[in-house]
TORROKOL-992863 format. One record per residue (C-alpha): x, y, z; residue in three letters; residue number from 1. Coordinates in Angstrom, 3 decimals. Example, Ala and Ser with C-alpha at 12.3 -4.5 7.8 and 13.67 -1.06 7.14 Angstrom:
2
[atom [12.300 -4.500 7.800] 'ALA' 1] [atom [13.670 -1.060 7.140] 'SER' 2] 
//
This chain:
78
[atom [75.050 1.258 -10.708] 'MET' 1] [atom [77.397 2.501 -7.991] 'ILE' 2] [atom [75.291 5.640 -7.527] 'ALA' 3] [atom [72.205 3.523 -6.847] 'ARG' 4] [atom [74.106 1.432 -4.350] 'LEU' 5] [atom [75.267 4.563 -2.517] 'LEU' 6] [atom [71.730 5.936 -2.439] 'ILE' 7] [atom [70.422 2.668 -0.957] 'ARG' 8] [atom [73.157 2.726 1.643] 'LEU' 9] [atom [72.252 6.303 2.639] 'ARG' 10] [atom [68.581 5.355 2.897] 'HIS' 11] [atom [69.384 2.378 5.114] 'ARG' 12] [atom [71.521 4.535 7.364] 'ARG' 13] [atom [68.783 7.150 7.579] 'ALA' 14] [atom [66.194 4.505 8.453] 'LEU' 15] [atom [68.486 3.105 11.121] 'ARG' 16] [atom [68.900 6.594 12.650] 'ARG' 17] [atom [65.117 7.092 12.624] 'ILE' 18] [atom [64.613 3.732 14.358] 'GLU' 19] [atom [67.190 4.723 16.976] 'GLN' 20] [atom [65.475 8.078 17.487] 'ALA' 21] [atom [62.124 6.329 17.967] 'LEU' 22] [atom [63.734 4.115 20.561] 'GLY' 23] [atom [64.803 7.107 22.641] 'THR' 24] [atom [61.551 9.047 22.284] 'MET' 25] [atom [59.071 9.573 25.122] 'ASP' 26] [atom [56.061 7.253 25.009] 'GLU' 27] [atom [53.288 9.675 24.043] 'LEU' 28] [atom [55.103 11.476 21.198] 'PRO' 29] [atom [56.164 8.091 19.853] 'ARG' 30] [atom [52.589 6.766 20.024] 'ALA' 31] [atom [51.325 9.820 18.160] 'VAL' 32] [atom [54.088 9.621 15.543] 'PHE' 33] [atom [53.583 5.906 14.909] 'GLU' 34] [atom [49.832 6.300 14.523] 'ARG' 35] [atom [50.259 9.224 12.126] 'ALA' 36] [atom [53.083 7.818 10.004] 'ARG' 37] [atom [52.678 4.056 10.154] 'PHE' 38] [atom [48.898 3.725 10.435] 'ARG' 39] [atom [48.005 6.891 8.484] 'ASN' 40] [atom [45.600 8.133 11.145] 'LEU' 41] [atom [44.716 11.811 11.214] 'ASP' 42] [atom [45.029 13.900 14.359] 'HIS' 43] [atom [41.346 13.559 15.224] 'VAL' 44] [atom [41.556 9.750 15.045] 'GLN' 45] [atom [44.741 9.718 17.108] 'ILE' 46] [atom [43.165 11.983 19.729] 'ALA' 47] [atom [40.181 9.652 19.945] 'SER' 48] [atom [42.359 6.544 20.336] 'GLU' 49] [atom [44.611 8.083 22.967] 'LEU' 50] [atom [41.894 10.008 24.783] 'GLY' 51] [atom [43.654 13.349 24.486] 'ILE' 52] [atom [42.698 16.651 22.802] 'PRO' 53] [atom [43.656 17.240 19.161] 'VAL' 54] [atom [45.837 20.175 20.208] 'THR' 55] [atom [47.843 17.821 22.413] 'GLU' 56] [atom [48.224 15.397 19.494] 'VAL' 57] [atom [49.599 18.277 17.417] 'GLU' 58] [atom [52.058 19.187 20.172] 'GLN' 59] [atom [53.256 15.591 20.592] 'HIS' 60] [atom [53.594 15.138 16.842] 'PHE' 61] [atom [55.701 18.303 16.587] 'ALA' 62] [atom [57.841 17.114 19.509] 'ALA' 63] [atom [58.304 13.738 17.825] 'ALA' 64] [atom [59.350 15.323 14.543] 'MET' 65] [atom [61.813 17.622 16.309] 'LEU' 66] [atom [63.238 14.668 18.232] 'HIS' 67] [atom [63.744 12.727 15.002] 'ILE' 68] [atom [65.398 15.675 13.271] 'VAL' 69] [atom [67.757 16.220 16.207] 'LYS' 70] [atom [68.713 12.550 16.254] 'HIS' 71] [atom [69.096 12.058 12.511] 'THR' 72] [atom [70.730 15.321 11.415] 'ASP' 73] [atom [74.514 14.824 11.318] 'PRO' 74] [atom [74.907 18.458 12.420] 'PHE' 75] [atom [72.658 18.104 15.465] 'GLY' 76] [atom [69.313 19.392 14.250] 'GLY' 77] [atom [67.762 22.731 13.386] 'PRO' 78] 
//
């Protein structure tokens, strides 16, 4: 029972850190990340929506993931 409560608390904290990281992210990486993770669009669909090449979508997605890791890792990222 207590273990489950602690796990939930950790998940909530992690989600809060991710939300904070999204709030400090540049606009284009955030747009790419949100489309990929929250709307389940693939990179081709995202590129079409944003009017950018797929390679640029890949770069922005990687930047978004790195930004999130840096802002959610208690030791400061990779």
